[in-house]
C-alpha positions in Angstrom: 115.6 -85.2 -44.1 115.5 -83.9 -41.0 112.1 -80.7 -40.8 111.1 -82.2 -44.2 108.5 -79.7 -46.6 105.5 -80.7 -47.3 106.8 -80.6 -50.6 108.6 -83.1 -50.7 108.0 -86.0 -53.0 109.9 -89.0 -50.4 107.9 -87.2 -47.3 104.3 -87.7 -48.9 105.5 -91.1 -50.2 106.5 -92.0 -47.0 103.3 -91.0 -45.4 100.7 -92.4 -47.4 102.8 -95.8 -47.0 102.5 -95.6 -43.2 98.6 -94.2 -43.6 97.8 -97.6 -45.8 99.0 -100.1 -43.0 97.8 -98.4 -40.8 94.2 -99.1 -42.4 94.6 -101.5 -44.2 93.4 -104.7 -43.1 89.3 -106.0 -42.2 90.6 -106.5 -38.6 87.5 -107.7 -36.0 85.3 -105.0 -35.4 87.5 -102.2 -35.9 89.3 -103.0 -32.4 89.1 -100.4 -29.9 93.3 -100.9 -29.7 94.1 -100.5 -33.0 92.1 -97.7 -34.1 93.6 -96.4 -30.6 97.2 -97.1 -32.1 95.7 -95.2 -35.5 95.2 -91.8 -33.5 98.5 -91.8 -31.8 100.5 -92.6 -34.9 100.2 -89.8 -36.5 101.9 -86.3 -36.5 105.1 -88.4 -36.6 108.6 -87.2 -37.8 108.9 -90.7 -40.1 112.6 -90.4 -39.6 113.4 -94.0 -39.7 111.0 -95.0 -43.0 112.8 -91.4 -44.6 116.8 -93.2 -43.4 115.3 -96.6 -45.6 114.1 -94.8 -48.3 117.0 -92.0 -48.6 119.9 -94.9 -48.9 117.8 -97.2 -50.7 117.4 -94.7 -53.4 121.3 -93.9 -52.7 122.6 -97.2 -53.3 119.9 -99.4 -55.9 121.8 -98.2 -58.5 119.7 -98.7 -62.6 118.7 -103.0 -61.9 118.4 -103.1 -57.8 117.2 -106.7 -56.8 113.9 -105.3 -55.2 111.7 -101.8 -56.9 110.7 -99.5 -55.0 107.4 -100.3 -53.7 108.8 -103.0 -51.9 111.8 -101.0 -50.0 108.3 -98.0 -49.4 106.4 -101.2 -47.8 109.5 -102.2 -45.6 109.4 -98.6 -44.9 106.4 -98.1 -44.1 106.2 -101.6 -41.1 109.9 -100.3 -39.6 108.0 -97.3 -38.5 105.3 -99.4 -37.3 107.6 -101.4 -35.2 108.8 -97.9 -33.8 105.3 -96.9 -32.6 105.0 -100.2 -30.5 108.5 -99.6 -29.2 106.6 -95.8 -28.1 103.1 -97.4 -26.9 105.1 -99.8 -24.6 108.0 -97.2 -23.7 105.3 -95.4 -22.3 103.3 -97.6 -20.1 107.4 -97.9 -18.9 107.8 -94.5 -17.9 104.0 -94.3 -16.7 102.7 -92.2 -19.0 99.8 -90.5 -20.3 101.0 -88.6 -23.4 102.8 -88.6 -26.8 103.7 -86.0 -28.7 101.4 -83.2 -26.3 97.8 -85.5 -26.8 97.1 -88.7 -25.2 98.8 -91.9 -26.1 97.0 -95.3 -26.6 97.1 -95.6 -22.2 95.6 -92.6 -22.2 93.0 -92.6 -24.2 91.6 -96.2 -22.2 92.3 -94.5 -19.0 90.9 -91.8 -19.8 87.6 -94.2 -21.2 88.1 -96.0 -17.6 87.3 -92.9 -15.4 84.3 -91.7 -17.9 83.4 -95.1 -17.1 83.3 -94.8 -13.0 86.2 -96.7 -12.9 88.6 -95.4 -9.5 92.1 -93.6 -10.6 94.2 -96.5 -9.3 91.8 -99.0 -12.0 92.4 -96.3 -14.4 95.9 -96.0 -14.9 96.3 -100.4 -14.6 94.0 -100.4 -17.4 95.5 -97.8 -19.9 98.5 -99.3 -19.0 96.7 -103.0 -20.3 95.5 -101.8 -23.3 98.9 -100.1 -24.0 100.7 -103.6 -23.7 98.6 -105.3 -26.0 98.0 -102.2 -28.8 102.1 -102.1 -28.7 101.8 -106.2 -29.1 99.1 -105.6 -32.4 101.6 -103.1 -33.9 104.3 -105.2 -32.8 102.7 -108.6 -34.7 101.5 -106.5 -37.9 105.0 -105.0 -38.3 106.4 -108.0 -38.7 103.8 -109.5 -40.5 104.3 -106.9 -42.8 108.3 -107.2 -43.4 106.9 -111.0 -44.3 104.4 -109.4 -47.3 106.2 -107.1 -48.1 107.1 -108.3 -51.6 110.7 -109.0 -51.9 112.1 -111.9 -52.8 112.1 -115.5 -50.3 115.9 -114.3 -50.0 115.9 -110.7 -49.2 112.2 -111.6 -47.3 114.5 -114.2 -44.6 117.7 -111.8 -44.7 115.0 -108.4 -43.6 113.4 -110.9 -40.6 116.6 -112.1 -39.5 117.9 -108.5 -39.3 113.9 -107.3 -37.8 114.2 -109.8 -34.8 117.7 -109.1 -33.9 117.2 -105.6 -33.9 114.2 -106.7 -31.8 115.9 -108.8 -29.0 118.6 -105.8 -29.3 116.1 -102.9 -28.1 114.0 -104.8 -25.3 117.6 -105.1 -23.8 118.5 -102.1 -24.4 115.5 -100.7 -23.0 115.7 -103.4 -19.7 119.3 -101.6 -18.7 117.9 -98.1 -19.4 115.4 -99.3 -16.5 117.9 -100.8 -14.5 119.8 -98.2 -15.0 117.5 -95.7 -13.3 116.7 -97.9 -10.1 119.7 -96.3 -8.1 123.4 -95.4 -8.8 124.5 -94.6 -11.6 126.8 -96.8 -14.2 130.1 -95.7 -15.8 130.6 -93.5 -19.1 130.6 -97.5 -22.1 127.7 -98.7 -19.5 124.9 -95.7 -20.9 126.8 -95.7 -23.9 126.3 -99.4 -24.4 122.4 -99.0 -23.2 122.0 -95.7 -25.7 123.6 -98.3 -28.3 121.2 -100.9 -27.9 117.8 -98.9 -27.6 118.6 -95.9 -29.7 120.6 -97.3 -32.4 120.2 -100.0 -33.6 116.4 -99.5 -34.7 116.2 -96.6 -35.3 119.0 -96.1 -37.9 121.2 -98.8 -37.9 118.4 -101.3 -39.1 116.4 -98.9 -41.7 120.1 -99.3 -43.7 121.0 -102.7 -43.4 117.2 -102.9 -44.3 118.3 -100.7 -47.0 121.0 -102.3 -48.5 119.3 -105.9 -48.6 116.6 -104.5 -51.0 119.3 -102.6 -53.0 121.5 -105.9 -52.9 124.5 -104.1 -51.3 124.8 -107.0 -48.6 128.4 -106.4 -49.2 128.2 -102.8 -46.5 125.9 -104.1 -44.2 129.2 -104.3 -41.7 130.1 -100.3 -42.5 126.0 -99.1 -42.1 126.2 -100.7 -38.7 129.1 -98.9 -37.8 127.7 -95.5 -39.5 124.1 -96.6 -37.8 125.9 -96.7 -34.8 127.8 -93.7 -34.8 124.2 -91.7 -35.9 122.1 -93.5 -33.0 124.9 -92.4 -30.1 125.1 -88.9 -31.4 121.6 -88.8 -32.0 121.2 -90.0 -28.2 123.6 -88.0 -26.5 121.4 -84.2 -28.0 118.8 -86.2 -27.1 119.5 -86.6 -23.5 121.1 -82.9 -23.4 117.6 -81.4 -24.4 116.3 -83.0 -21.5 118.0 -81.1 -19.9 119.4 -78.1 -21.2 116.6 -77.7 -23.6 114.2 -74.7 -24.5 111.3 -76.9 -24.2 109.2 -74.9 -26.6 111.9 -75.7 -29.1 112.3 -79.2 -28.8 109.0 -80.1 -27.4 110.6 -82.0 -24.5 110.7 -81.0 -21.0 114.4 -80.2 -19.6 113.5 -81.5 -16.4 111.9 -85.1 -16.0 115.2 -86.8 -16.4 116.1 -84.2 -14.1 113.9 -84.9 -11.8 114.0 -88.8 -12.4 117.4 -89.1 -11.7 118.1 -90.7 -15.8 121.3 -92.2 -15.1 122.5 -90.7 -19.1 126.5 -90.5 -20.6 125.6 -86.6 -19.2 124.9 -87.6 -15.9 127.6 -90.4 -15.9 130.7 -88.2 -17.1 129.6 -86.0 -13.7 129.8 -88.9 -11.7 133.1 -88.8 -10.6 133.6 -85.4 -10.6 134.3 -82.3 -7.8 130.4 -81.6 -8.7 128.7 -84.7 -7.5 128.3 -84.3 -3.9 125.8 -82.0 -3.8 123.9 -83.2 -7.3 123.5 -86.3 -6.6 121.8 -84.9 -4.1 119.4 -82.8 -6.8 119.1 -85.9 -9.1 116.5 -88.1 -8.9 114.2 -85.8 -6.7 110.4 -85.8 -8.0 109.6 -82.4 -6.5 112.9 -80.7 -7.5 111.9 -76.7 -7.9 112.8 -74.4 -10.2 115.8 -73.0 -7.7 117.6 -76.4 -7.6 116.7 -77.9 -11.7 118.8 -74.3 -12.1 121.9 -75.4 -9.6 121.9 -78.9 -11.2 122.4 -77.9 -14.9 124.7 -75.6 -13.4 126.7 -78.1 -12.3 126.5 -80.5 -15.1 128.2 -77.8 -16.6 130.8 -76.0 -14.3 132.5 -79.7 -13.8 133.1 -80.4 -17.8 129.8 -83.0 -18.7 127.6 -81.2 -21.0 130.8 -80.1 -23.0 132.2 -83.2 -22.6 129.0 -84.9 -24.0 128.8 -81.8 -26.9 132.6 -83.0 -27.6 131.3 -87.1 -28.3 128.2 -86.2 -30.3 130.1 -84.0 -32.6 133.3 -86.0 -32.9 130.4 -89.1 -33.3 128.7 -86.8 -36.2 132.1 -85.5 -38.3 132.9 -89.6 -37.6 129.3 -90.5 -39.3 129.6 -88.0 -42.4 133.3 -89.2 -43.0 132.0 -93.4 -43.4 129.1 -92.1 -44.9 131.4 -90.8 -47.9 133.3 -93.5 -47.7 129.9 -95.8 -48.2 128.1 -93.7 -51.1 125.6 -92.3 -48.2 127.7 -89.1 -47.7 124.6 -86.1 -48.2 122.1 -89.1 -45.8 124.6 -88.7 -43.0 125.1 -85.1 -43.6 121.4 -84.4 -43.2 120.8 -86.2 -39.9 124.0 -84.6 -38.6 125.0 -81.9 -40.4 122.1 -79.3 -38.5 124.0 -80.8 -35.1 127.9 -79.9 -36.7 126.9 -76.0 -37.9 125.7 -75.5 -34.0 128.3 -77.3 -32.3 130.6 -75.2 -34.7 128.8 -72.1 -34.1 129.1 -72.8 -30.8 132.9 -73.2 -30.4 
């Protein structure tokens, strides 16, 4: 699943469906907002549609209630939903780039600057564009699910799980912002936030949609647990990369989380240890230099927080692989978690 080859037939199907959805329809004047959405959507890993299709293919059997082309359309809709969340997330974070290039807000802010707007005006204009473009993408994603071609009963089920995921993800996003306001939550709260912000829509939703389309609703509770374990492990690994990773390999900064003082499970585990007195003075400093960042990493290692998060992620991945085998989704779970398990074992 991860790092799929361009010759992978599933990857080609996913990419084609996503681009058709983005290019489809006669929108008035081909609005600049939708044009910006199309441009900034390219280059993603397409994790969510791959999860859905891999699960569907594993579970559908010889005569599934919904044909595969319907599953493909739903998979593309979930990728558009993901892009909508990313566009809104960038506005919340005040970011003007995504995947190394200007995002929707960045594109429009640059246009405003070119037209003579002040920096503050350009920033406000870019944020407004991001909010509105994200809204359009959300509406288009829900519309695509409603028109996917599934039976009325299956379509209603799909819309229900999408609606639930949107509500829980919004709650998780707001909780994530709340955790950045000051102080630090305990481990349980940071994990609940990660589950709602990441696991619910990125892992549980594609798997739940797959069991609906494959006619295997009896597996819904199982794939919820599977999605939770995979999603939490994914987020924990991402948190580790955000502090200890090599930006050349991960494609993300290893300084921004520390400079923002982001309350992740990694930081929550350090809270209350002997390292916290010094560590708390280093976190949340937007001007922290290399020496301060290096010291913060040393403290996170010395107090055992890094090792604890790595162990927790590895345990979740092992549980996910075992659960995946029981559900008939062993290969899927191994594909998602296997690379991390190998890395964790070699580092032990």
